[in-house]
N, C-alpha and C positions, 0 to 999 in steps of 0.2 A: 495408504492415504495419499491422495493426490497432492503433489507439491508444486513448486514453482521453479522455473528455469531463470537463471540470472542472465539478462541481456546486456546490461551495462552495470559493471561492478561498482562498489562504493567509490565515488569521486568526491573530492572535497569542495564544498560550496561556501559562499559568503552570504551572510544574511544582512539585509538592509534594515534601517531604523524602524520600518513598518512591520518587520518580522518576515517579509517575503524573501525568497531566494533570489539574490541578485546575480550571482555567477556560480556555476556555469548556467547557460540556458539549456536545461535538460530536455525541454521539448524540441529545441532545434537539433540537439544531438540525436534524439530519437528519430526525428524526421530524416536525418542523414542516414541513419541505420536502415530505415524503411526504404529509402531510395536504393540501397544496396540489396535489400531483401524484400522486394515488392510483393512477394507471395504471402507475406505475413501482414500486409496492410489490411486493416479492418479488425484485427485481433485486439483484445483488451490487454493493455499493459498497465502495470502497477508501479507508480513512482513512490518509493519509500524514502522518507526523510527522517533522519535521526541526528539530533545535535543540539547545540546550545543557542546562545543569544547572538553570537557573532559568526561562528562557523558551524558547519554541519556536514554530515555525510549524506549523500543522496545516491540512490541506485534505481534501476528499472528491472522488473521481473515480469514474467508472463506465466500462465498456467502450463504445466507439463503437457507435452504432446509428443508422439513418436517422431514427427518431422523435425523436432528440435532436440532430440535425445543426444545427438552427438555434437551439438553446438558448443563452441569454445569462444567465450567473449574476447579472448586474445586476438581472434581473427580481425576484429574491428577496433582494436585498442587505439589506432591512430586517430579515431574520432574524438577521443577524450584524454589523450596522453597528458596534455598540459594540466589537467585537473585531477589526475590520479592522486589519491591520498598517499603521500609519500611514506606515512607511518602506518598504513593500513596493516592490521595484524600485529602491530607493535604495541606493547603495554604502555609506551609513552603517549600514544594518542588518547587512550582511555575513553574513546567514544562509547565503549560498552558500559561506562559508569554514568552515562547521561541520565539514567533513571533516577539518580540522586537529586539532580536539579529538577527533573520532571515532577518528582514527588513534592519537593518544596513549592514548585509552582502550583501544583494541585491544591495544596493547603491554602495558598494565597487566593486562588480562584474560589475556593469554598467560602472563605471569610468574606470575600467581596461580592461574589455573584451567586453563591448558593451551592448546595451539594450536587444537584443535577448537572450543572455545568462542569463541576470538578470531576464528576464521574465520567462524563462524556469525554473530557480532555484526557484523563489519565487512563481509563480503561478502554473506551472505544477507539481511541486514536493511538496513544503512546504505547500502551501495553501490547496491543495487537500488532503494531509495527515492530515492537521489540521481539515478540515471539517469531515473527516472520524472519527477521534478521538473524535470529538464533538458529534457524534451520541450516544456514550455511556458514555460520561464524561461531566457533567454539567459545570465543571470549564473551559474546553475548549470551550464549547458552549457559555458561557457568554462573552468570549473574542472576538468572531467573529466580532461584529460591530466595535470595535476599531482596530482590525487587518485590516479590510476592509478600514477604514478611512485612515490608514497609507499607505496601498498599493496605494490608490487613490492619495496620495500626491507624490508618487514616479513616477507613470506612468500616461500617458494621456489616456483618455477613448478609443481613437482609437487604442492605443497600446495594451490595455487589450483585446479589441475586436478581433484584429488580432491574438493575442496569443491564445485566447479561441477557435477561429474558427478552428485552425489547431492542437490544442493540443489533446493528447490522442486518435488519430485516429488509430484504429487497424483493421486489415484485418480479415474477418470471417474465421472460422476454415475450412480447406480444407482437407478432407479425402485423396485426391490424394497424399498429401505429405507423407502419410504413406504407399503408395503402389507403390514402384519403379517398372519400367517396366522390369528391368533386375534383376536376382538373386543377393543376397548380396554377396559381395566379402570380405573374411576375411581380417581384417586390415584396411579396408576403413571406414572412418567416415561418416555415413549416417544421422547424426543429430538425430532428434526426432524419425525417423522411427525405429531405433534399439530399442528404449525404448518400442515401441508398436508392435514389430515384432511378428507375430503370433496371434495377438488379433482378436477376432471374430467381425463380423459386429455390434453386440449389444454393445460391448465395444467402438468401434469407434464412434457409435452414441452417447453413453454417453459422450465421450470426446467432441464431437461436441456440444452437448447441454451445457456442462460445459463451453466451450469456448464462446458460445453465451451469457450465463449468465455473464461471466466475462466482455465481451465487453459492454454489456448492463449496467452493474454496473459502468464501467468507464464513459460511456456517461451520466449516471444519476448524477455522481459526478461533471462532467463538467457542466451540466445544472444547478446544484445547485450553482456552482461557478459563472456562468453567472448571476444568480438571484442576488447574493450578490454584485458582482463587477460592473455589468451593469444595475442593476435594472430591468432586464427582468423577467416577470412572477410574480412580487410581487403585 
């Protein structure tokens, strides 16, 4: 099964009153990383955030590929040293227990906003991110069974099945999106096209392949969620 490579390991972040990540600026750190490794610019990176109301852990991954097989994040640790979670891997941090608060939050969301929003929050977002974190962190991995048990006390099997059936459905990459019929007009927002204006067919094909890998990875995570939550494939 295709996995993901850790580009920036878990670093500790602070969450603002509005729930957004205040510090560190993970996008700025990733941009500095890309300046060092420009050959990977254009690839899709996945920013995973797991945490509570005031602090969280955030990391960046990308899909496995031969050109990153030997990559060691320690090579670029100076980009984020000041934010490294000092208790990463320590039971004292207990970020792997965040699912407890997430389940409580899901119950509150269900009471106030309905089951669909609670499912989207807990299954499509938090549980999927938890499964991905568990791939490279044993503390997260050990918590999955109890997380699953709690989820199954909140939602009925048919609700979980409906959610998983429609979750994370993404459209395949369409090169035509980057090839407008008319010439570009200055000042008009053409979305992603402008980002790749002038790219040759080989680059477009690389982007298409990367998008396929991204979609495949999402589907693999959803299938893993089905295995855990519905008992399919076990």
